[in-house]
C-alpha positions in Angstrom: 15.4 41.5 -33.2 12.1 42.8 -32.7 11.5 45.4 -30.3 10.1 44.3 -26.6 6.9 46.2 -27.0 6.3 44.5 -29.9 7.0 40.9 -28.6 4.9 41.8 -25.6 2.0 42.5 -27.8 2.4 39.4 -29.9 2.7 37.3 -26.7 -0.5 38.6 -25.2 -2.3 37.9 -28.2 -1.0 34.5 -29.0 -1.6 34.0 -25.0 -5.2 35.0 -25.3 -5.8 32.7 -28.2 -4.7 29.8 -26.3 -6.4 30.8 -22.9 -9.7 31.1 -25.0 -8.9 27.7 -26.8 -8.1 25.7 -23.4 -10.9 27.0 -21.7 -13.3 26.4 -24.0 -12.0 23.3 -25.8 -9.9 21.3 -23.0 -11.2 22.3 -19.4 -15.0 22.5 -20.1 -14.4 19.0 -21.8 -12.4 17.7 -19.3 -12.7 20.1 -16.0 -9.4 18.4 -15.0 -7.2 20.2 -12.5 -4.1 20.7 -14.7 -5.9 22.7 -17.5 -7.9 24.6 -14.8 -4.6 25.6 -13.4 -2.9 26.2 -16.8 -5.7 28.5 -17.6 -5.4 30.6 -14.7 -1.5 30.8 -15.2 -1.8 32.2 -19.0 -4.2 34.7 -17.7 -1.9 35.8 -15.0 0.8 35.9 -17.8 -1.2 37.9 -20.0 -2.1 40.5 -17.0 1.5 40.7 -16.4 2.7 41.5 -19.9 0.0 43.8 -20.1 1.1 45.5 -17.1 4.6 45.8 -18.3 3.3 48.1 -21.3 2.6 50.6 -19.1 6.4 51.1 -18.1 7.7 54.4 -19.1 4.1 56.1 -18.3 3.0 57.9 -15.1 1.1 54.3 -13.9 4.7 52.6 -13.9 4.9 53.2 -10.2 1.9 50.8 -9.6 2.2 48.9 -12.9 5.7 47.7 -12.7 5.6 45.7 -9.1 1.8 44.5 -10.0 3.4 43.2 -13.3 6.1 41.4 -11.3 4.0 39.9 -8.9 1.1 39.0 -11.0 4.1 37.1 -13.3 5.2 35.2 -10.3 1.3 34.4 -9.4 1.7 33.1 -13.2 4.6 30.7 -12.3 2.8 29.6 -8.9 0.0 28.4 -10.9 2.2 26.8 -13.1 4.0 24.7 -10.3 0.3 24.1 -9.0 -0.8 22.5 -12.4 2.4 20.3 -12.3 1.5 18.9 -8.5 -1.8 18.1 -9.9 -0.6 15.8 -11.9 0.8 13.5 -9.2 -2.3 14.1 -7.3 -0.8 15.9 -4.3 -2.3 18.3 -2.3 -0.6 21.8 -1.1 -1.0 24.6 1.6 -2.3 27.8 -0.2 0.4 29.5 1.4 2.9 27.9 -0.9 0.7 29.3 -3.9 0.5 32.7 -2.2 3.7 33.7 -0.4 5.8 34.9 -3.1 3.7 37.0 -4.9 3.4 39.5 -2.0 7.0 39.2 -1.5 7.8 40.5 -4.9 5.3 42.8 -4.8 6.6 44.7 -1.8 10.2 44.2 -3.2 9.4 46.2 -6.3 7.6 48.8 -4.4 10.6 49.7 -2.0 12.9 50.0 -5.4 11.7 53.5 -6.5 9.4 51.8 -9.1 8.5 55.3 -10.4 11.9 55.7 -12.0 13.2 51.8 -11.9 11.8 49.2 -14.3 13.9 46.7 -12.9 12.3 47.6 -9.0 12.7 44.4 -7.2 14.1 42.7 -10.1 16.3 40.2 -8.1 13.5 39.1 -5.9 11.2 38.7 -9.1 13.9 36.6 -11.2 14.6 34.3 -7.9 11.2 33.8 -7.5 10.2 32.8 -10.9 13.3 30.6 -11.2 12.3 28.8 -7.9 8.6 28.2 -8.8 9.1 27.0 -12.4 12.2 24.9 -11.1 9.7 23.2 -8.8 7.3 22.5 -11.6 10.2 20.6 -13.3 10.6 18.5 -10.4 7.0 17.9 -9.9 6.8 17.0 -13.7 9.8 14.5 -13.7 8.3 12.5 -10.7 5.2 11.8 -12.8 6.4 9.0 -14.9 8.5 7.6 -11.8 5.6 7.3 -9.7 3.1 6.0 -12.3 5.5 3.1 -12.9 5.0 0.2 -15.7 1.7 1.4 -16.8 3.1 4.7 -18.4 4.5 2.1 -20.9 0.8 1.7 -22.2 0.5 5.6 -22.8 4.0 6.7 -24.7 2.2 9.9 -25.8 1.4 11.0 -22.1 5.1 10.2 -21.3 6.6 12.1 -24.3 4.2 15.1 -23.0 5.1 15.0 -19.6 8.8 14.9 -20.4 8.7 17.7 -22.8 7.3 19.8 -20.3 9.7 18.6 -17.8 12.7 19.6 -20.0 11.4 22.9 -21.0 10.6 24.0 -17.5 13.9 23.1 -16.2 15.5 25.0 -19.3 13.3 28.2 -18.2 14.0 28.0 -14.6 17.8 27.6 -15.3 17.4 30.8 -17.5 15.5 32.6 -14.8 18.4 31.8 -12.4 21.0 32.7 -14.6 19.5 36.0 -15.0 19.1 36.5 -11.3 22.9 36.0 -11.0 23.5 38.3 -13.9 21.3 41.0 -12.5 23.2 41.0 -9.2 26.4 40.5 -10.8 26.7 43.3 -13.6 23.1 45.0 -13.8 20.5 45.2 -15.9 22.1 48.1 -17.7 24.9 45.8 -18.7 25.3 45.1 -22.5 25.7 41.5 -21.3 22.4 41.2 -19.5 20.5 43.4 -22.0 22.0 40.9 -25.0 21.5 37.7 -23.3 19.0 38.4 -20.4 16.7 41.2 -21.6 13.1 41.0 -22.0 13.4 40.2 -25.6 14.8 36.6 -25.1 13.0 36.1 -22.0 9.3 36.8 -23.9 10.5 34.0 -26.4 11.4 31.8 -24.0 7.9 31.9 -22.3 6.5 31.8 -25.9 8.1 28.4 -26.1 6.9 27.4 -23.0 3.3 28.1 -24.1 3.8 26.2 -27.4 5.0 22.9 -25.4 2.1 23.7 -23.1 -0.6 24.0 -25.8 1.1 20.6 -27.2 0.8 18.5 -23.8 -2.5 20.3 -22.7 -4.8 17.9 -24.3 -2.9 14.9 -23.4 -1.9 15.6 -20.0 -5.8 16.9 -19.3 -7.7 14.0 -20.5 -4.7 11.8 -19.1 -5.9 13.0 -15.5 -9.4 12.9 -16.3 -8.9 9.2 -16.6 -6.9 8.8 -13.7 -9.7 10.4 -11.4 -12.4 8.3 -13.6 -10.2 5.2 -12.6 -9.6 6.1 -9.5 -13.2 6.4 -8.7 -13.9 3.1 -10.3 -11.5 1.2 -8.3 -11.2 3.0 -4.9 -13.5 2.9 -1.8 -15.1 6.5 -1.4 -14.4 6.8 2.0 -11.2 5.1 2.8 -9.1 5.7 -0.4 -8.4 2.1 -0.4 -8.9 -0.3 -3.2 -12.7 -1.6 -3.5 -13.1 -5.4 -3.5 -13.3 -6.3 -7.2 -9.7 -3.9 -7.8 -8.1 -5.7 -4.7 -8.9 -9.1 -6.1 -7.5 -8.1 -9.7 -4.4 -6.4 -7.9 -4.0 -9.4 -5.6 -4.0 -12.2 -8.5 -1.9 -9.9 -10.5 0.9 -9.8 -7.6 0.5 -13.7 -7.3 1.1 -14.5 -10.7 4.0 -12.4 -11.0 5.5 -14.2 -8.1 7.7 -11.6 -6.6 6.5 -11.9 -2.8 8.4 -12.8 0.3 8.2 -16.1 2.1 5.9 -14.8 4.7 3.2 -13.4 2.1 -0.2 -13.5 3.3 -3.7 -12.5 2.6 -5.1 -10.9 6.0 -9.2 -10.0 6.7 -9.6 -7.7 9.1 -13.0 -7.0 10.9 -14.1 -4.3 13.8 -15.3 -6.0 16.6 -19.1 -5.1 17.3 -18.7 -2.5 14.6 -22.8 -2.0 14.8 -22.4 -0.9 18.2 -20.6 2.0 17.2 -23.1 2.9 14.5 -25.9 2.3 16.9 -24.5 4.0 19.9 -22.5 6.7 18.7 -23.9 7.5 14.9 -22.6 7.1 11.6 -20.2 10.0 11.8 -18.3 7.8 14.3 -18.8 4.8 12.5 -17.1 6.3 9.4 -14.5 7.7 11.9 -13.3 4.3 12.9 -13.2 2.8 9.3 -11.2 5.7 8.1 -8.5 5.5 11.4 -8.4 1.7 10.5 -7.6 2.4 7.0 -5.1 5.2 7.9 -3.4 2.5 10.3 -3.0 0.0 7.7 -1.5 2.8 5.4 1.0 3.6 8.1 2.2 0.4 9.0 2.0 -1.6 5.8 2.9 1.0 3.2 4.6 -0.1 0.1 4.7 -3.3 1.6 1.5 -4.8 0.8 -2.3 -3.9 -1.3 -5.0 -2.5 0.9 -8.3 -2.6 0.3 -12.1 -2.7 1.8 -14.6 -5.3 1.1 -17.3 -3.3 2.5 -19.2 -2.7 5.7 -16.0 -2.7 8.6 -14.4 -5.7 6.8 -11.0 -4.7 5.0 -8.5 -7.2 3.4 -4.5 -6.8 3.0 -1.9 -8.9 0.9 1.0 -8.8 2.6 4.0 -8.9 0.0 6.9 -8.6 2.6 7.3 -9.1 6.3 5.4 -11.2 8.9 1.9 -11.0 8.9 1.5 -11.6 12.4 4.1 -8.6 13.2 2.3 -6.5 11.0 -1.3 -7.1 12.3 0.1 -6.4 16.0 1.4 -3.0 14.7 -1.8 -2.2 13.1 -4.1 -2.6 16.1 -1.7 -0.7 18.0 -1.7 2.0 15.9 -5.5 2.0 15.8 -5.4 1.2 19.6 -4.1 4.8 20.6 -7.8 5.8 20.7 -9.3 4.0 23.2 -12.6 4.9 21.6 -12.2 2.7 18.7 -13.5 -0.9 18.5 -10.9 -3.7 18.5 -9.8 -5.4 15.6 -10.2 -9.2 14.4 -7.5 -10.7 12.0 -8.0 -13.8 9.8 -4.6 -15.1 7.8 -3.6 -17.3 5.5 -0.4 -17.7 3.7 -0.3 -17.4 0.0 2.6 -18.6 -2.6 3.5 -17.5 -6.1 0.6 -18.6 -8.5 -2.0 -19.2 -5.8 -5.5 -17.9 -6.4 -6.2 -15.0 -4.8 -10.0 -15.7 -4.2 -9.5 -19.0 -2.4 -7.0 -17.2 -0.4 -9.3 -14.6 1.0 -11.8 -17.6 1.6 -9.2 -19.4 3.6 -8.5 -15.9 5.6 -12.3 -15.7 6.1 -12.4 -18.7 7.4 -9.3 -18.0 10.0 -11.0 -14.6 10.8 -14.4 -16.3 12.1 -12.4 -18.3 14.2 -10.9 -15.4 15.5 -14.2 -13.8 16.1 -15.7 -17.0 17.9 -12.7 -17.5 20.5 -12.9 -14.2 21.7 -12.3 -11.4 19.5 -9.2 -8.7 19.4 -6.9 -11.6 18.1 -5.1 -13.0 15.0 -6.1 -16.4 13.9 -4.2 -18.2 11.1 -5.7 -20.7 8.8 -2.8 -23.5 9.3 -4.3 -23.8 12.9 -1.3 -21.8 14.6 -2.5 -21.2 18.4 -4.5 -17.6 18.1 -2.6 -14.4 19.5 -4.0 -11.2 21.1 -3.3 -8.1 19.1 -3.2 -4.6 19.9 -3.2 -5.1 24.1 -6.8 -5.1 24.5 -9.5 -7.6 24.8 -12.8 -7.2 23.1 -15.5 -5.7 25.4 
């Protein structure tokens, strides 16, 4: 087997070439968050490998703890890249908490004479971060749902990254256990968990990343463009055109409950909010109502904004009357918010979504005409107050 220094130099050269290609070709063309995090990750891994080359020199006392911390920072960027594929935010402390801990552990463990200073903490941190990356990646196809069937190359790329990340995480965990159990000088550790094997595994991760980078970055870019084209910029709900398409698709599939309904919602006297308190207050009212809808309806329906202060919901499960009351109560927690009127129209499998929206709109008109802050069904059921407040 090649000596460790040669392997680390080879890894650094390959990683630098890959970094230049990733940044120059993939990141600059897609500007995807995924490729951006991976560029940072490779940069940190290269710096870490370069610092480890200083082992055995007077600079080891500084280079060794810094090499460990920089390697862990690279692993944290791998996790951030995987999380970006799920479009999930994270707190910055989640990214930056482990590298300083690893740095301190190494600095306190005689790094001038011990090349494995802080080794147990370093290996555990690497296993944890790369393992979290594997978990994040495993959730990507599950959350994407049936649409992923149309992009088999993307599914394959994600699964390849998941498997390799899982293997490397398990290997780092085994290294940590062996480090504590027998020590880094033991023949078992040197043979199976030494720097040579680890460098080869990291190179394997780099190869798989090179294969998957283009597919994953372009898919992330496509998803972002699709989101911009189908979502309302202020509330994040479906826009008018996409709601109609999605609602018709659900009705055609026929997987709806007996109480399924289209609901139109309109904030009462919304113009007074904009004129009296300014557009910022109006935007806050709109986003608060959207949040209330998300919290109450969740995965039991589709949510959209038709424009202005008018919203539309397709309730797939549950009674529309109960859900609209719950939305109004949730929204009414802030007394400064305007009241809401609802129009409800029941739907059956195969119904025309546009006609159902028109029926709900007629019911909404009746709700407005009969005093606001209430819900009215299109089938002439008596209106009922929602949210415990009458419109002013």
